N, C-alpha and C positions, 0 to 999 in steps of 0.2 A: 771829542778831543781828548786824551788820557790826562792824567796830572803831572806826565813825566814828559812829554812831549816836547816841552821848550828847552829841556837841560840839554847844556852844549857836552859833548864828546868831542874830544881830540883823539883819533885813532892813533896806533903804535907807529904807524906810517906817517903819522904827524898832519892829516887830512882833518878839517873840521865837519862835523855832523851834529846831529840831536838825538834824543831818544826818539824822536818821533820818526826817525826812518823804520824804525822797528814796530811803530804803535799798529800794524795791523798782524804780528806774529805773536805768539807765547814766545817771551824772552827770559832764559836763565841767566841772571847776572852772577857773576861767579868772581871775588877778588881772589887771584892767584898768585902764585912764588914760586920760582923755578926750585927753590933748595928747599922747599919745605919737604916734610915726611910725607905728606899727602900729595904731593906731586904726581904720584901715579892716577889721581883723578884724573888727571888730562885725558889721557886714553877712555876712560868711561865717557867723559862730556864731549870728546869728538866722535865716539859711537851713538852718542844720542844726536850730534849735530846730523850726522849721515842717515840715522832712520829716519829723526822727525822733520829737518830741514825740508824737505820736498811738501811736507804737509803743512806749512808755516810757524816752524819754530826757529829760534837761533839761540845758541850760548852767546852770551857779551861775557869776554874777560876783561877783568880788569886789575892789571898788576899792581901791586902795593908793595912797599918795601917796610909799613909799618911793623911789622912783625921780623924784621930785620933777615927776611931770607930771600929777597928779590935780588935780581942782578943789577948791574947800574946803569946800563944804557937800555934803549929801545931796541937798538940793532941786536943788542946781546940777548935779550929777551924773546926777539921775534925769530932769531936764529935757534935758540934751544927748543924753542916750542914746534917749531916747524920740524926740525930734522932729529929732536927725540920723540915728539909725541905725534907728529903729521898733522898738527892743528891747524883746519882750516876755517874755522870759526873767528868772527872779527874781535879785537881786541884793541882798549884803550891804551893812550900812555900811562905811563905810572902814576898813580892817585894816591891819595891818602884818601881811608875808608873811615878812620876816627878823629875827634877832636874838632879843633877851630876851622883847621885846613880841608876838612874833610869835602870832598868833590859832594857837590849838591845832589847827586843822584843817590848818592850814601846817605846825606843827610835826611832824604826823604823817605828812603826804604827801612834806614833801621828804626821809624816808628812803627813797623811791623812786627806784630810778637810772634814767637815762634808755636810748635806744636805745646809747649807748656806754659804759654802764655807770658813768656819774657821778652819784651823789648828791649831797644837800646844797643850798644855799642857791639861792633863785630867782633867776635870773641878769638878767631884765627882765622888764617888764611883758608881759603875754599869754603868760605859761608856762602850757601846760595837762596837769591831771591828769584822766584818764578812770578813773572809779570804777564798778567793775563791781557788779551787784547783789550778788554773793557776796564783795564786798570786796576783789577784785585792784584793782589800781591801774596803769596804763600813764602814762607821762610823757613829755611833748613839749616840746621848748625854744620860747622866743618865734617864732623867726622860721619854726618849721613852722605853716604855715597850717590854721586849723580844716579847710579841705576837701581838704587833702595826704591822696592815697591811704592812707598809712599810719595817718592818724586815723579815716579813712572806714571803714578794714577793722577797727580796733580796736572802733568805735562797732556796726559791724554785729554782730560778735562778742559785744558785750556787754549787745545788747539781751534786756530778758526774754523768754523763750519764749512 
């Protein structure tokens, strides 16, 4: 059992689940924001979902307004993501990624250092954490595109056999 399995997640549609629902997959956890200049990354995230989804991968989006660039309601976020970017991957309700009120998954993920050895707070929208089925985590900063070679290599390595 992975160290994140028991962490509760409420979907954008309001249903309750846990991270354990995705335990057998390689999961790319991304804090997203509709009004961010990096929002075009949604297109690349959806492309990854389509390409690797059948092989045991999923993107898991966590809308956050901590950088003041997310829409106000779950309905508005859902509509924007599906109509603008054709998003099919699962999304959580709006969460905090930093500070005392941070979602428990983010509290755990932020302990992971990035390629430069820096752990700690999420710096901006579209920071990416790849959680492998064995629980190992790789961290990619917001400006690293979802289809960057190092992200693709990490996804390929994390796919279930």
